[in-house]
GUKOL-924220 format. One line per 3 residues: number of its first residue (from 1); for each residue x, y, z of N, C-alpha, C, O. Coordinates in steps of 0.1 Angstrom, whole numbers, plus 2048, in hexadecimal, padded with zeros to 3 digits. Example, Ala and Ser with C-alpha at 12.3 -4.5 7.8 and 13.67 -1.06 7.14 Angstrom:
BEGIN
1	884 7C7 84E 87B 7D3 84E 884 7DF 84E 88E 7DF 855 ~ 880 7EA 847 889 7F5 847 881 800 84F 886 80B 850
***
This chain:
BEGIN
1	CAE DB1 4F1 CB5 DA5 4F4 CB2 D9A 4EB CA6 D97 4E9 ~ CBC D94 4E5 CBA D8A 4DB CB3 D7D 4E1 CB6 D79 4EC ~ CA9 D78 4DA CA2 D6C 4DE CA6 D60 4D6 CAA D61 4CA
4	CA4 D54 4DC CA7 D48 4D5 C9C D42 4CD C9E D39 4C5 ~ C90 D47 4CF C84 D41 4C9 C79 D4B 4CA C78 D53 4D3 ~ C6F D4B 4C0 C64 D54 4C1 C58 D4D 4C8 C58 D41 4CB
7	C4D D54 4CA C42 D4F 4D2 C3B D44 4CC C37 D3A 4D2 ~ C39 D44 4BE C32 D3A 4B7 C3A D2D 4B8 C35 D22 4BB ~ C47 D2E 4B4 C4F D22 4B4 C50 D1C 4C3 C51 D10 4C4
10	C51 D24 4CC C52 D20 4DA C45 D18 4DE C46 D0D 4E4 ~ C39 D1E 4DB C2D D17 4DE C2C D0A 4D8 C28 D00 4DE ~ C30 D09 4CB C30 CFC 4C5 C39 CF2 4CB C36 CE6 4CD
13	C46 CF7 4CE C50 CEE 4D4 C4B CE9 4E2 C4B CDD 4E5 ~ C46 CF2 4EA C41 CEF 4F8 C36 CE5 4F7 C35 CDB 4FF ~ C2C CE7 4EE C21 CDE 4EC C26 CD0 4E8 C22 CC6 4EE
16	C2F CD0 4DF C34 CC3 4DA C3D CBC 4E4 C3E CAF 4E4 ~ C42 CC3 4EE C4A CBD 4F9 C41 CBA 505 C47 CB5 50F ~ C34 CBC 504 C2B CB8 50E C28 CC2 519 C22 CBF 523
19	C2C CCF 517 C28 CD9 520 C19 CDD 51F C14 CDD 514 ~ C13 CE0 52A C05 CE3 52A C02 CF2 527 BF9 CF5 521 ~ C0B CFA 52C C09 D09 52B C16 D11 52B C20 D0C 530
22	C15 D1D 526 C20 D26 526 C1B D34 52A C0F D37 528 ~ C23 D3C 530 C21 D4A 532 C2C D52 52A C37 D50 52D ~ C27 D5A 521 C31 D62 519 C33 D70 51F C29 D77 522
25	C3F D73 522 C43 D7F 529 C4C D88 521 C55 D83 51B ~ C49 D95 520 C51 D9E 519 C52 DAA 523 C48 DAF 528 ~ C5F DAE 525 C61 DB9 52F C5B DC6 52A C59 DCF 532
28	C5A DC8 51D C57 DD5 518 C4A DD6 510 C46 DE2 50C ~ C44 DCB 50C C37 DCC 505 C2D DC2 50B C32 DB7 50F ~ C20 DC5 50B C17 DBB 510 C16 DAF 506 C1A DB1 4FA
31	C13 DA4 50B C13 D97 503 C05 D91 500 C04 D87 4FA ~ BFA D98 505 BED D91 504 BE9 D90 4F5 BE2 D87 4F2 ~ BED D9A 4ED BE8 D9A 4DF BF0 D8F 4D7 BEA D88 4CF
34	BFD D8E 4DA C05 D83 4D3 C00 D76 4D7 C00 D6C 4CF ~ BFC D74 4E4 BF6 D67 4E8 BEA D63 4E0 BE8 D58 4DD ~ BE1 D6D 4DE BD6 D6A 4D6 BDA D64 4C8 BD4 D5A 4C4
37	BE4 D69 4C2 BE8 D64 4B5 BEF D57 4B6 BED D4E 4AE ~ BF8 D56 4C1 BFF D49 4C3 BF5 D3D 4C5 BF8 D33 4C0 ~ BEB D40 4CC BE1 D35 4CE BDA D31 4C1 BD6 D25 4C0
40	BD9 D3A 4B8 BD2 D36 4AB BDB D2D 4A3 BD6 D24 49C ~ BE8 D30 4A3 BF1 D28 49A BF8 D1D 4A2 BFF D15 49B ~ BF7 D1C 4AF BFD D11 4B6 BF3 D0B 4C0 BF5 D0D 4CC
43	BE8 D05 4BB BDE D00 4C4 BE4 CF4 4CC BEE CEE 4C8 ~ BDD CF1 4D7 BE1 CE5 4DF BEA CE8 4EB BEE CDF 4F2 ~ BEC CF5 4EE BF3 CF9 4FA BEC D06 4FF BE9 D0E 4F7
46	BEB D07 50C BE6 D13 512 BF1 D1E 512 BFC D1B 518 ~ BEF D2A 50C BF9 D34 50C BF2 D41 512 BE7 D45 50F ~ BFA D47 51C BF5 D53 522 BFF D5E 521 C0B D5C 51E
49	BFB D6A 523 C03 D76 522 C02 D7F 52E BFC D7B 538 ~ C08 D8B 52C C07 D94 537 C0D DA1 534 C10 DA4 528 ~ C0F DA9 53E C15 DB7 53C C1F DBA 548 C1B DB7 553
52	C2A DBF 544 C34 DC3 54E C34 DD2 54E C35 DD9 544 ~ C32 DD8 55A C2F DE6 55B C3C DEF 55B C3F DF6 565 ~ C43 DEE 550 C4F DF6 54E C4C E03 547 C40 E05 544
55	C56 E0B 544 C53 E18 53F C4D E18 531 C45 E21 52D ~ C4F E0D 529 C4A E0C 51C C3B E0B 51B C35 E0D 510 ~ C35 E07 526 C26 E06 526 C20 E11 530 C15 E10 533
58	C29 E1A 533 C24 E25 53C C26 E23 54B C21 E2A 553 ~ C2E E19 54E C31 E16 55C C25 E10 563 C1E E07 55D ~ C22 E15 56F C16 E0F 576 C0A E15 570 C05 E20 574
61	C04 E0E 567 BFA E13 55D BEE E0B 55E BED E00 558 ~ BE4 E0F 566 BD7 E08 567 BD0 E06 55A BCA DFC 558 ~ BD1 E10 552 BCA E10 545 BCF E04 53C BC8 DFE 535
64	BDD E02 53D BE3 DF8 535 BDF DEA 53A BDC DE1 532 ~ BDE DE9 547 BD9 DDC 54D BCB DD9 549 BC7 DCE 546 ~ BC2 DE4 54A BB4 DE2 547 BB3 DDE 538 BAB DD5 535
67	BBB DE4 530 BBA DE1 521 BBE DD2 51F BB7 DCB 517 ~ BC8 DCD 526 BCC DBF 525 BC0 DB6 527 BBF DAC 520 ~ BB8 DB9 531 BAD DB0 534 BA2 DB0 529 B9A DA7 529
70	BA2 DBA 520 B98 DBB 516 B9C DB5 509 B94 DB4 500 ~ BA8 DB1 507 BAD DAB 4FB BA6 D9D 4F9 BA5 D95 502 ~ BA1 D9B 4ED B9A D8E 4EA BA1 D82 4EF BAD D81 4ED
73	B9A D79 4F5 BA0 D6D 4FA BA1 D6D 509 B9F D63 510 ~ BA5 D78 50E BA6 D79 51D BB2 D72 522 BB2 D6D 52D ~ BBD D71 51A BC9 D69 51E BD4 D72 523 BDE D6C 526
76	BD1 D7F 524 BDB D87 52C BD8 D85 53B BCE D89 540 ~ BE2 D7E 541 BDF D79 54F BE8 D7E 559 BE4 D7E 565 ~ BF4 D83 556 BFE D86 560 C01 D95 55F C03 D9A 554
79	C02 D9B 56B C07 DA9 56C C13 DA9 574 C13 DA7 580 ~ C1F DAD 56E C2B DAE 575 C2D DBD 579 C2B DC6 571 ~ C30 DBF 586 C35 DCC 58A C42 DCF 582 C47 DC6 57C
82	C47 DDB 582 C53 DDF 579 C5E DD5 57B C61 DD0 586 ~ C65 DD2 570 C70 DC8 570 C7D DD0 56D C83 DD6 576 ~ C81 DD1 561 C8E DD8 55E C8D DE7 560 C98 DED 562
85	C81 DED 561 C80 DFB 564 C7C DFD 573 C7A E09 576 ~ C7C DF3 57B C78 DF5 589 C83 DFE 590 C8F DFD 58D ~ C7E E06 599 C88 E0E 5A1 C92 E05 5A7 C9E E09 5A7
88	C8E DFA 5AD C98 DF1 5B3 CA2 DEC 5A9 CAE DEA 5AD ~ C9E DE8 59D CA7 DE4 593 CB1 DEE 58F CBD DEC 58E ~ CAC DFA 58C CB5 E05 587 CBF E09 592 CCB E0B 58F
91	CBB E09 59F CC4 E0D 5A9 CCE E01 5AB CDA E04 5AE ~ CCA DF5 5AB CD3 DE9 5AC CDD DE9 5A1 CE9 DE6 5A4 ~ CD9 DED 595 CE2 DED 58A CEB DFA 589 CF3 DFB 580
94	CE9 E03 593 CF0 E10 594 CEF E18 586 CF9 E1D 581 ~ CE3 E18 581 CE0 E1F 575 CDA E2D 578 CD4 E2F 582 ~ CDD E36 56F CD7 E43 570 CCD E45 565 CD0 E4A 55A
97	CC1 E41 567 CB6 E42 55D CA9 E42 564 CA8 E3F 570 ~ C9E E46 55D C91 E46 563 C8D E37 567 C91 E2D 561 ~ C85 E36 572 C80 E2A 577 C71 E2B 57A C6B E35 57A
100	C6C E1F 57D C5E E1E 581 C5D E1A 590 C62 E0F 593 ~ C58 E22 598 C57 E20 5A7 C4A E18 5AA C40 E1B 5A3 ~ C4A E10 5B4 C3E E0A 5B9 C3B E0F 5C8 C30 E0D 5CC
103	C45 E15 5CE C42 E19 5DC C4A E26 5DF C53 E2A 5D7 ~ C46 E2D 5E9 C4D E39 5EE C4B E3A 5FD C40 E38 602 ~ C56 E3C 604 C55 E3E 613 C4F E32 61A C47 E33 623
106	C52 E26 614 C4D E1A 61B C3E E16 618 C39 E0E 61F ~ C38 E1C 60E C2A E19 60B C29 E18 5FC C30 E1F 5F4 ~ C20 E0F 5F8 C1D E0E 5E9 C17 E1B 5E4 C0F E21 5EB
109	C1A E1E 5D8 C14 E29 5D1 C05 E27 5CE C01 E1B 5CD ~ BFD E31 5CD BEF E30 5CB BEC E29 5BE BE3 E21 5BD ~ BF4 E2C 5B3 BF2 E26 5A6 BF5 E17 5A7 BEF E0F 59F
112	BFE E13 5AF C01 E04 5B1 BF5 DFD 5B7 BF1 DF3 5B3 ~ BEF E04 5C1 BE3 DFE 5C8 BD8 DFD 5BE BCF DF4 5BE ~ BD7 E07 5B5 BCC E07 5AA BCE DFB 5A1 BC4 DF4 59E
115	BDA DF8 59D BDD DED 594 BDA DE0 59C BD4 DD7 596 ~ BDE DDF 5A8 BDB DD3 5B0 BCC DD0 5B1 BC7 DC5 5B0 ~ BC4 DDB 5B3 BB6 DDA 5B3 BB0 DD4 5A6 BA7 DCC 5A6
118	BB6 DD9 59B BB2 DD3 58D BB6 DC5 58C BAE DBD 587 ~ BC1 DC1 591 BC5 DB3 591 BBB DAA 598 BB8 D9F 594 ~ BB7 DAF 5A4 BAD DA8 5AC BA0 DA7 5A4 B99 D9D 5A4
121	B9C DB2 59E B8F DB3 597 B8E DA9 58C B84 DA3 58A ~ B99 DA8 584 B99 D9F 578 B9F D92 57B BA1 D8A 572 ~ BA2 D8F 588 BA8 D82 58B BB4 D7E 583 BB6 D74 57E
124	BBE D88 583 BCA D87 57D BD5 D82 586 BD2 D80 592 ~ BE1 D80 581 BEC D7C 58A BF5 D88 58C BF9 D8F 582 ~ BF8 D8B 598 C02 D95 59B C10 D8F 59D C12 D86 5A5
127	C19 D94 595 C27 D91 597 C2F D9D 59B C2C DA8 596 ~ C38 D9B 5A4 C3E DA7 5AB C49 DAE 5A4 C4E DB8 5A8 ~ C4E DA8 598 C58 DAE 590 C65 DAF 598 C69 DA6 5A0
130	C6D DBA 595 C7A DBB 59A C7A DC4 5A6 C84 DCC 5A9 ~ C6F DC4 5AE C6E DCD 5BA C78 DC7 5C5 C7D DBC 5C4 ~ C7A DD0 5CF C82 DCC 5DA C7A DC2 5E3 C6E DC1 5E2
133	C82 DBB 5EC C7B DB2 5F5 C70 DB9 5FD C65 DB3 5FF ~ C72 DC4 603 C68 DCB 60A C5C DCF 602 C51 DCE 606 ~ C5F DD4 5F5 C54 DD7 5EC C4C DCA 5E9 C40 DCB 5E8
136	C53 DBF 5E7 C4C DB3 5E4 C42 DB0 5EF C37 DAC 5EC ~ C47 DB1 5FB C3E DAD 606 C32 DB7 607 C27 DB3 60A ~ C35 DC4 605 C2A DCD 604 C20 DCA 5F9 C14 DCB 5FB
139	C25 DC6 5EE C1C DC3 5E2 C14 DB6 5E6 C08 DB6 5E3 ~ C1A DAD 5EC C12 DA0 5F0 C07 DA4 5FA BFC D9F 5F9 ~ C0B DAC 604 C01 DAF 60E BF5 DB7 608 BEA DB4 60B
142	BF8 DC1 5FF BEE DC9 5F9 BE5 DC0 5F0 BD9 DC1 5EF ~ BEC DB7 5E9 BE4 DAE 5E0 BDB DA5 5E8 BCF DA3 5E4 ~ BDF DA0 5F3 BD6 D98 5FB BCB DA0 600 BBF D9C 601
145	BCE DAC 605 BC3 DB5 60A BB9 DB8 600 BAD DB9 603 ~ BBE DBA 5F3 BB5 DBE 5E8 BAD DB2 5E2 BA4 DB4 5DA ~ BB1 DA6 5E6 BAA D9A 5E1 BB0 D93 5D5 BAA D8B 5CF
148	BBD D96 5D2 BC4 D8F 5C8 BC6 D81 5CC BCB D7E 5D7 ~ BC3 D77 5C3 BC4 D69 5C7 BD1 D63 5C2 BD5 D58 5C7 ~ BD7 D69 5B8 BE3 D63 5B2 BEF D6C 5B2 BEE D77 5AC
151	BF9 D69 5B9 C05 D72 5BB C12 D6A 5BA C13 D5F 5BF ~ C1B D70 5B3 C29 D6A 5B1 C33 D74 5B5 C33 D80 5B1 ~ C3C D70 5BD C48 D78 5C0 C52 D75 5B5 C58 D6A 5B5
154	C55 D7E 5AC C5D D7C 5A0 C6B D78 5A4 C72 D80 5AC ~ C70 D6D 59F C7E D68 5A3 C83 D6E 5AF C8D D76 5AF ~ C7E D6A 5BA C80 D71 5C7 C8E D71 5CC C92 D7B 5D2
157	C96 D66 5C9 CA4 D66 5CE CAD D6E 5C5 CB7 D73 5CA ~ CA9 D6F 5B8 CB2 D75 5AE CB4 D84 5B0 CAA D8B 5B1 ~ CC0 D89 5AF CC2 D98 5AE CBA D9D 5A2 CBA D97 598
160	CB4 DA9 5A3 CB6 DB3 5AE CAC DB1 5BA CAB DB9 5C3 ~ CA4 DA6 5B9 C9A DA4 5C4 CA1 DA0 5D1 CA1 DA7 5DA ~ CA7 D94 5D0 CAF D90 5DB CA9 D8E 5E9 CAE D92 5F3
163	C9D D88 5E8 C96 D84 5F5 C9E D7A 5FD CA5 D71 5F6 ~ C9E D7B 60A CA4 D70 612 C99 D66 615 C8D D68 612 ~ C9D D5B 61B C94 D50 61E C88 D55 627 C7C D51 624
166	C8B D5D 631 C80 D61 63A C76 D69 632 C6A D68 635 ~ C7A D72 629 C71 D7A 621 C69 D72 618 C5D D74 616 ~ C70 D68 612 C68 D5F 609 C5E D57 610 C53 D55 60B
169	C61 D52 61C C58 D4B 624 C4C D54 628 C40 D4F 628 ~ C4F D60 62B C44 D6A 62F C3A D6C 623 C2E D6B 625 ~ C40 D6D 617 C37 D6F 60C C2F D63 609 C24 D63 606
172	C36 D57 60A C2F D4B 608 C23 D49 612 C19 D44 60E ~ C26 D4C 61E C1B D4B 629 C0F D54 626 C04 D51 62A ~ C12 D5F 61F C07 D68 61B BFF D63 60E BF6 D6A 60A
175	C04 D58 608 BFD D53 5FD C03 D55 5EF BFE D51 5E5 ~ C0F D5B 5EF C17 D5D 5E3 C1F D51 5DF C23 D49 5E8 ~ C20 D4E 5D2 C2A D44 5CE C37 D4A 5CB C38 D56 5C6
178	C42 D43 5CF C4F D48 5CE C55 D42 5C1 C56 D36 5C0 ~ C5A D4A 5B8 C5F D45 5AB C6E D42 5AC C75 D4B 5B0 ~ C71 D37 5A7 C7F D33 5A5 C82 D30 596 C7A D29 590
181	C8C D37 590 C8E D36 582 C9B D2F 57E CA5 D30 585 ~ C9A D27 574 CA6 D1F 570 CB1 D28 56A CBD D25 56C ~ CAE D33 564 CB8 D3C 55E CC2 D40 569 CCD D43 565
184	CBE D41 575 CC8 D45 580 CD2 D3A 583 CDB D3D 58B ~ CD1 D2E 57E CDA D23 581 CE4 D21 576 CEC D18 578 ~ CE4 D29 56C CED D25 560 CF1 D31 559 CEC D3C 55A
187	CFC D2F 550 D00 D39 547 D06 D46 54D D09 D46 559 ~ D06 D50 545 D0C D5D 54A D03 D64 555 D08 D6C 55D ~ CF7 D60 556 CEE D65 560 CED D5D 56D CE5 D60 576
190	CF6 D53 56E CF6 D4A 579 CF8 D52 586 D01 D59 588 ~ CEE D50 590 CEF D56 59D CF0 D4D 5A8 CF4 D50 5B3 ~ CEB D40 5A6 CEA D37 5B1 CEE D29 5AC CEE D26 5A0
193	CF2 D20 5B6 CF3 D12 5B3 CE6 D0B 5B7 CDE D11 5BF ~ CE4 CFF 5B1 CD7 CF8 5B4 CD6 CF5 5C3 CCA CF5 5C8 ~ CE1 CF4 5CA CE0 CF1 5D8 CDA CFD 5E0 CD2 CFB 5EA
196	CDD D09 5DC CD7 D15 5E2 CC9 D16 5E0 CC1 D19 5E9 ~ CC4 D13 5D3 CB6 D12 5D0 CAF D08 5D9 CA5 D0A 5DF ~ CB5 CFC 5D9 CAF CF1 5E1 CAD CF5 5EF CA2 CF2 5F5
199	CB6 CFB 5F6 CB5 CFE 604 CAA D09 605 CA2 D08 60F ~ CA9 D12 5FC C9F D1C 5FD C91 D16 5FB C87 D1A 602 ~ C8F D0E 5F1 C82 D08 5EE C7E CFF 5FA C72 CFF 5FE
202	C87 CF8 600 C84 CF0 60C C7F CF9 617 C75 CF5 61E ~ C86 D04 619 C82 D0D 624 C74 D14 622 C6C D15 62B ~ C71 D17 615 C65 D1D 612 C59 D13 611 C4E D16 615
205	C5D D07 60B C53 CFD 609 C4E CFC 5FB C4A D07 5F5 ~ C4F CF1 5F4 C4B CF0 5E6 C3D CF4 5E4 C39 CF8 5D8 ~ C34 CF3 5EE C26 CF7 5EC C25 D06 5E9 C1B D0B 5E5
208	C30 D0E 5EC C30 D1C 5EA C38 D21 5DF C3B D2D 5DD ~ C3D D17 5D6 C47 D1B 5CC C42 D17 5BE C3A D0E 5BC ~ C47 D1F 5B4 C45 D1B 5A6 C53 D1B 59F C5C D22 5A3
211	C54 D13 595 C60 D12 58D C5E D18 57F C54 D14 579 ~ C67 D21 57B C66 D27 56E C73 D26 567 C7D D24 56D ~ C72 D27 559 C7F D26 552 C86 D33 551 C93 D33 553
214	C7F D3F 54F C86 D4C 54D C90 D4B 542 C9A D51 542 ~ C8C D43 537 C95 D41 52C C8F D48 520 C85 D4F 520 ~ C96 D46 514 C93 D4C 508 C9E D54 502 C9E D58 4F7
217	CA8 D57 50B CB4 D5F 506 CBC D56 4FD CBE D4A 4FE ~ CC1 D5D 4F2 CCA D56 4E9 CD6 D51 4F0 CDC D57 4F8 ~ CD9 D44 4ED CE5 D3D 4F3 CE1 D35 4FF CE9 D2D 503
220	CD5 D37 504 CD1 D2E 50F CC8 D23 50A CC4 D23 4FF ~ CC6 D18 512 CBD D0D 50E CAF D12 50B CAB D1C 510 ~ CA8 D0B 503 C9A D0E 500 C92 D0A 50D C97 D02 515
223	C87 D10 50E C7F D0F 51B C7C D00 51F C7F CFE 52B ~ C77 CF7 517 C75 CEA 51C C82 CE3 521 C81 CDC 52B ~ C8D CE5 51A C99 CDF 51E C9E CE4 52B CA3 CDD 534
226	C9D CF1 52D CA1 CF8 539 C99 CF3 545 C9E CF0 550 ~ C8C CF2 543 C83 CED 54D C86 CDF 551 C87 CDB 55D ~ C88 CD6 548 C8C CC8 54B C99 CC7 552 C9A CBF 55C
229	CA3 CCF 54F CAF CD0 556 CAD CD5 564 CB4 CD0 56E ~ CA5 CDE 566 CA1 CE4 573 C9B CD9 57C C9F CD7 587 ~ C91 CD2 576 C8A CC8 57E C94 CBD 582 C94 CB8 58D
232	C9D CB9 578 CA7 CAE 57B CB0 CB2 586 CB4 CAA 58F ~ CB4 CBF 586 CBD CC4 590 CB7 CC4 59E CBD CC0 5A8 ~ CAA CC7 59F CA3 CC7 5AC CA1 CB8 5B0 CA2 CB6 5BC
235	C9E CAF 5A7 C9D CA1 5AB CAA C9C 5B0 CAB C94 5BA ~ CB5 CA1 5AB CC3 C9E 5B0 CC5 CA3 5BE CCE C9E 5C5 ~ CBE CAD 5C2 CBF CB3 5CF CB5 CAD 5D9 CB3 CB1 5E4
238	CAE CA2 5D4 CA5 C9B 5DD C97 C9E 5DD C8F C99 5E5 ~ C93 CA7 5D4 C84 CAA 5D3 C7D C9F 5CB C83 C99 5C2 ~ C72 C9B 5D0 C6A C90 5CA C63 C95 5BD C62 CA1 5BB
241	C5F C8B 5B5 C57 C8E 5A9 C4B C97 5AD C48 CA0 5A6 ~ C44 C93 5B7 C38 C9A 5BB C3B CA8 5BF C33 CB1 5BD ~ C46 CAB 5C6 C4A CB8 5CA C4D CC1 5BD C49 CCC 5BD
244	C55 CBB 5B4 C58 CC2 5A8 C4B CC5 5A0 C49 CD0 59B ~ C42 CBB 59F C36 CBE 598 C2D CC8 59F C26 CD0 598 ~ C2E CC9 5AC C26 CD3 5B3 C2B CE1 5AF C23 CEA 5AD
247	C38 CE3 5AE C3E CF0 5AB C3D CF3 59C C3C CFF 598 ~ C3D CE9 593 C3E CEB 585 C30 CEA 57E C2F CEF 573 ~ C27 CE3 584 C1A CE1 57E C0E CE6 586 C07 CEF 582
250	C0D CE1 592 C01 CE4 59A C00 CF3 59E BF6 CF9 59B ~ C0B CF8 5A3 C0B D06 5A8 C09 D10 59C C01 D19 59D ~ C11 D0E 591 C0E D17 586 C00 D16 580 BFA D20 57C
253	BFB D0A 580 BED D08 57A BE3 D10 583 BDA D16 57E ~ BE5 D0F 590 BDC D17 599 BDE D26 597 BD4 D2D 597 ~ BEA D2B 595 BEC D39 592 BE4 D3D 586 BDE D48 586
256	BE4 D35 57C BDE D39 56F BCF D36 56E BC9 D39 564 ~ BCA D30 578 BBC D2C 578 BB9 D20 570 BAD D1E 56B ~ BC3 D17 56D BC0 D0B 566 BBC D00 56F BC0 CFF 57B
259	BB3 CF8 56A BAE CED 572 BB9 CE3 575 BC1 CE0 56D ~ BB9 CDE 582 BC4 CD5 585 BC2 CC7 57F BB6 CC3 57D ~ BCD CC1 57B BCC CB3 575 BD2 CA9 57F BD3 C9D 57C
***
């Protein structure tokens, strides 16, 4: 998929626009090594990476997660359950191709529980990927049981996840942050109006939510511009500056283990 900017230029842009930190996500390759290099050439901003457990890294692969934690710098911080290769994604898209499962017969697979244990051991962030709502809730429950302290339900409202408000509230009550992404409000990928987002955030509570750009695609706004437009749209729906800052600054900083300011 064509991108509008590379990681180095983005880090410099975000730093110059006043952002404190970035997480670089790639659906098909780990990003912890590129983060090490980006930090060398773009000092002055915190940059983190992670791994999405799609087929290109071996699917639910504990060895790949363990390796991420050993890369110099220790900035590989996020583990996404499968995204574009998730069973839920492939079935939603009505595709006939191999997928990566996280559950069977209503229970998480043993290899998923192994990865969650590693996330707890290394104090990483678990993101639920493109799993189904029921799988998301199973992942959050198992993560809490295993001692994971930082959990994100990946763009919970956006298909193919499609959580309803009650499910998002349940995940939030268990300690997960519910992610809302700007990319879902615009362009060819538009799935919601800001009013729908606002109602859901109010129901879940800003204390349980984070705001992400989900940008980088060619033709879309650059990340800082998209985020500012997102914040302004929420302010237009009656959210206070402190509520937006809670979702855009405080909660993400807590997820990443950054000291609060």
